[in-house]
C-alpha positions in Angstrom: -169.3 -4.8 -25.8 -171.8 -7.6 -26.6 -174.6 -5.3 -25.4 -173.4 -2.6 -27.8 -173.5 -4.9 -30.8 -177.0 -6.1 -29.8 -178.3 -2.6 -29.7 -176.6 -1.8 -33.0 -178.2 -4.8 -34.7 -181.7 -4.0 -33.3 -181.4 -0.4 -34.4 -180.3 -1.4 -37.9 -183.1 -3.9 -38.2 -185.7 -1.4 -37.1 -184.3 1.3 -39.5 -184.4 -1.0 -42.4 -187.9 -2.0 -41.6 -189.0 1.6 -41.4 -187.3 2.4 -44.7 -189.0 -0.6 -46.4 -192.4 0.5 -45.1 -191.9 4.1 -46.2 -190.6 3.1 -49.6 -193.6 0.8 -50.1 -196.4 3.0 -48.8 -195.1 6.5 -49.1 -192.3 6.6 -51.8 -192.8 10.3 -52.3 -191.3 11.0 -48.8 -187.9 9.6 -49.9 -185.3 11.8 -51.8 -185.1 11.4 -55.6 -181.8 9.7 -55.3 -183.5 6.9 -53.4 -186.2 6.3 -56.0 -185.9 3.6 -58.7 -185.9 4.9 -62.3 -187.4 1.6 -63.7 -190.9 1.9 -65.2 -193.0 -1.3 -65.2 -194.5 -2.2 -68.6 -197.3 -4.6 -69.3 -197.0 -6.4 -72.6 -198.9 -9.2 -74.3 -197.1 -12.4 -74.8 -195.6 -12.7 -78.3 -198.2 -14.0 -80.7 -201.1 -13.6 -78.3 -202.5 -10.4 -79.9 -205.1 -10.1 -82.6 -203.3 -9.9 -86.0 -205.1 -9.2 -89.2 -204.4 -11.7 -91.9 -202.2 -10.4 -94.8 -205.2 -11.0 -97.2 -207.5 -8.9 -95.0 -211.1 -10.2 -95.1 -211.0 -11.5 -98.6 -211.5 -15.1 -97.4 -214.7 -14.1 -95.6 -215.9 -12.1 -98.6 -215.2 -14.9 -101.0 -217.1 -17.3 -98.8 -220.3 -15.2 -98.6 -220.5 -13.5 -101.9 -221.8 -16.5 -104.0 -224.7 -16.9 -101.5 -225.8 -13.2 -101.8 -228.1 -12.4 -104.7 -229.5 -9.3 -106.3 -233.3 -9.1 -106.4 -235.2 -7.1 -109.1 -239.0 -6.6 -108.7 -241.6 -5.1 -111.0 -245.2 -4.2 -110.1 -248.1 -2.6 -111.9 -250.0 0.3 -110.3 -253.1 1.9 -111.6 -253.6 5.7 -111.0 -257.0 7.1 -110.3 -259.3 8.5 -113.0 -259.2 12.2 -113.8 -262.4 13.8 -112.4 -263.2 15.1 -115.8 -263.3 11.6 -117.3 -266.6 11.0 -115.4 -268.3 13.8 -117.5 -269.7 12.3 -120.8 -269.4 15.6 -122.6 -265.7 15.8 -121.8 -265.2 12.3 -123.1 -267.3 13.1 -126.2 -265.0 16.0 -127.2 -261.7 14.7 -126.0 -262.2 10.9 -126.2 -259.8 8.8 -124.2 -256.6 10.8 -124.8 -256.7 11.9 -121.1 -257.2 8.4 -119.8 -254.7 8.2 -117.0 -255.7 5.0 -115.2 -253.7 2.8 -117.5 -251.4 0.4 -115.6 -247.9 1.7 -115.0 -244.9 -0.4 -114.2 -242.6 0.4 -111.3 -239.4 -1.4 -110.5 -237.3 -1.7 -107.4 -234.2 -3.5 -106.3 -232.9 -5.3 -103.2 -230.7 -8.2 -102.1 -231.3 -11.6 -100.7 -229.4 -14.5 -99.1 -229.4 -18.1 -100.3 -230.1 -20.2 -97.2 -230.4 -23.7 -98.9 -228.8 -25.5 -101.8 -232.2 -25.9 -103.5 -233.0 -22.2 -103.9 -234.7 -20.8 -100.8 -233.7 -17.1 -100.4 -234.2 -15.0 -97.3 -234.8 -11.3 -97.8 -236.9 -8.4 -96.5 -240.6 -8.2 -96.7 -240.5 -4.7 -98.1 -238.2 -5.8 -101.0 -240.9 -8.2 -102.4 -244.0 -6.6 -101.1 -246.7 -6.2 -103.8 -244.3 -7.4 -106.5 -245.9 -8.9 -109.6 -242.6 -10.3 -110.9 -239.4 -11.1 -109.1 -236.1 -11.8 -110.9 -233.0 -13.0 -109.0 -229.5 -12.5 -110.3 -226.8 -14.8 -108.9 -223.2 -13.6 -108.3 -222.0 -15.8 -111.2 -224.4 -14.1 -113.6 -227.2 -16.6 -113.7 -230.7 -15.3 -113.5 -234.0 -16.9 -112.6 -237.6 -16.0 -111.8 -238.6 -16.3 -108.2 -241.9 -17.0 -106.4 -242.8 -15.8 -102.9 -243.1 -18.6 -100.4 -244.3 -16.3 -97.6 -243.6 -13.1 -95.7 -243.9 -11.6 -92.3 -244.5 -7.9 -92.1 -244.0 -7.8 -88.3 -240.3 -8.6 -88.7 -239.9 -7.4 -92.3 -238.7 -10.8 -93.4 -239.7 -12.9 -96.5 -238.7 -16.1 -98.2 -238.7 -16.6 -101.9 -237.5 -19.5 -104.1 -235.8 -20.0 -107.4 -235.4 -23.1 -109.5 -231.8 -23.4 -110.6 -230.8 -26.8 -109.5 -230.0 -28.5 -106.2 -226.4 -27.5 -105.7 -226.6 -23.7 -105.2 -224.2 -22.0 -102.8 -225.9 -21.6 -99.4 -224.7 -19.2 -96.7 -223.4 -20.5 -93.3 -225.4 -19.3 -90.3 -223.6 -17.7 -87.4 -224.7 -17.0 -83.9 -225.9 -13.4 -83.5 -226.4 -13.9 -79.7 -222.6 -14.3 -79.5 -221.9 -11.0 -81.2 -220.3 -8.1 -79.2 -220.1 -4.4 -79.7 -216.8 -3.8 -81.6 -216.8 -7.0 -83.6 -215.8 -6.6 -87.2 -218.6 -7.2 -89.7 -219.1 -7.2 -93.5 -222.2 -6.1 -95.3 -222.9 -7.7 -98.7 -225.6 -6.5 -101.1 -226.5 -4.5 -104.2 -226.5 -0.8 -103.3 -228.1 1.5 -105.8 -228.1 -1.4 -108.3 -224.4 -0.9 -109.1 -223.7 -4.6 -108.5 -222.6 -6.8 -105.6 -220.6 -4.8 -103.1 -218.8 -5.6 -99.8 -218.4 -3.0 -97.1 -216.8 -3.3 -93.7 -217.5 -1.9 -90.3 -218.1 -3.0 -86.7 -221.1 -3.9 -84.5 -222.0 -0.4 -83.2 -224.8 -1.6 -80.8 -227.0 -4.5 -80.1 -230.7 -4.9 -79.3 -231.8 -1.6 -80.8 -235.6 -1.2 -80.6 -238.3 1.5 -80.4 -237.3 2.7 -83.8 -240.7 2.5 -85.3 -239.5 0.2 -88.2 -241.1 -3.1 -87.3 -243.6 -4.5 -84.8 -240.9 -6.7 -83.3 -237.5 -5.0 -83.1 -234.2 -6.3 -81.9 -231.7 -4.8 -84.4 -228.0 -5.1 -84.7 -226.6 -1.6 -85.4 -223.6 -1.3 -87.6 -221.5 1.4 -89.3 -220.7 -0.8 -92.3 -222.0 1.2 -95.3 -225.6 0.2 -96.1 -227.5 2.0 -98.8 -230.7 1.5 -100.7 -230.5 -1.8 -102.5 -228.7 -3.4 -99.6 -232.0 -4.4 -98.0 -232.2 -8.1 -97.6 -228.5 -8.6 -98.0 -226.1 -10.3 -95.5 -224.4 -8.9 -92.5 -221.6 -11.5 -91.7 -218.8 -11.8 -89.2 -215.1 -11.8 -90.0 -215.3 -15.5 -90.8 -218.1 -15.1 -93.3 -220.9 -16.5 -91.1 -224.3 -14.8 -91.3 -225.1 -12.6 -88.3 -228.1 -10.6 -89.7 -230.3 -9.5 -92.6 -229.6 -5.9 -93.5 -233.0 -4.1 -93.2 -232.8 -0.3 -92.8 -230.6 2.8 -92.5 -231.0 6.0 -90.6 -230.5 8.8 -93.1 -232.3 12.0 -94.0 -231.1 11.9 -97.6 -231.1 8.2 -98.4 -227.4 7.8 -98.2 -225.3 5.9 -95.7 -224.4 7.8 -92.5 -222.9 4.9 -90.7 -226.1 3.9 -88.9 -227.5 0.8 -90.4 -229.8 -1.9 -88.8 -229.8 -5.6 -89.4 -232.3 -8.2 -88.2 -230.4 -10.8 -86.1 -230.0 -14.2 -87.6 -231.5 -15.8 -84.5 -234.8 -14.0 -85.3 -234.5 -14.5 -89.0 -234.0 -18.3 -88.7 -237.1 -18.8 -86.7 -239.3 -16.8 -89.0 -237.7 -18.4 -92.1 -238.4 -22.0 -90.8 -242.0 -21.2 -90.1 -242.5 -19.6 -93.5 -240.9 -22.6 -95.3 -243.0 -25.1 -93.3 -246.4 -23.3 -93.5 -246.1 -20.2 -95.7 -246.7 -17.9 -92.8 -245.7 -17.1 -89.2 -248.0 -18.0 -86.3 -247.5 -16.4 -83.0 -249.2 -16.9 -79.6 -251.6 -14.4 -78.1 -253.5 -13.9 -74.9 -257.2 -14.6 -75.1 
């Protein structure tokens, strides 16, 4: 009798072991009645997810908007003489009424970022290039003439300065090297001259180069709406810290198609510091 119970116990143990192994490794071999109907779900702990604030990104926008300015430039261009004006007989009969080399004024607009409380503004080189007069409009409505401190065509950056006191709102610099694809960003500027505008998007790509825009390229790509007039404006993170200077868009018709490019603040800061110190940027070379 004892031997019988011993054999029964051994057989039961072996059967349970085989069933456990089959259920673990090959559950499909078991009948449906033997399967568990419980589905395992993986959920974040309460409060651990990323929740948008009820006010959206208004805090970030309110933080950066006072430090972003509108830039208006004017320049004089002189057209070439009409070929007939070199003929004395033509001038005798028609005088100077066909004189077409009189100076003509052209105007353009852009944006800039106040980087210091005493009026230094970081913008794009192409915004102030060849400008005879530069006027800056603050977010609070104050206006002032600006002078060029220096520019760097290789990175398309420039520094200008206004004299409006020593307590101007300056932007907070972020860390563009810590940005990731998918991060939320805001673009602040003056598109088409309509006035200061804030748009939202994400970081679409990093380290974009070989675009043929600048000599040195390391752009942040974003889908935040950037249009003509946004050049020189701020690209900031969700906390309102400067990540880049908006510089260019990819568009066949001049409108935003969700492909904008900004110069990283890590590059802009180095160029800006050299321009403020010496008025230009000096780079090393071989030779």
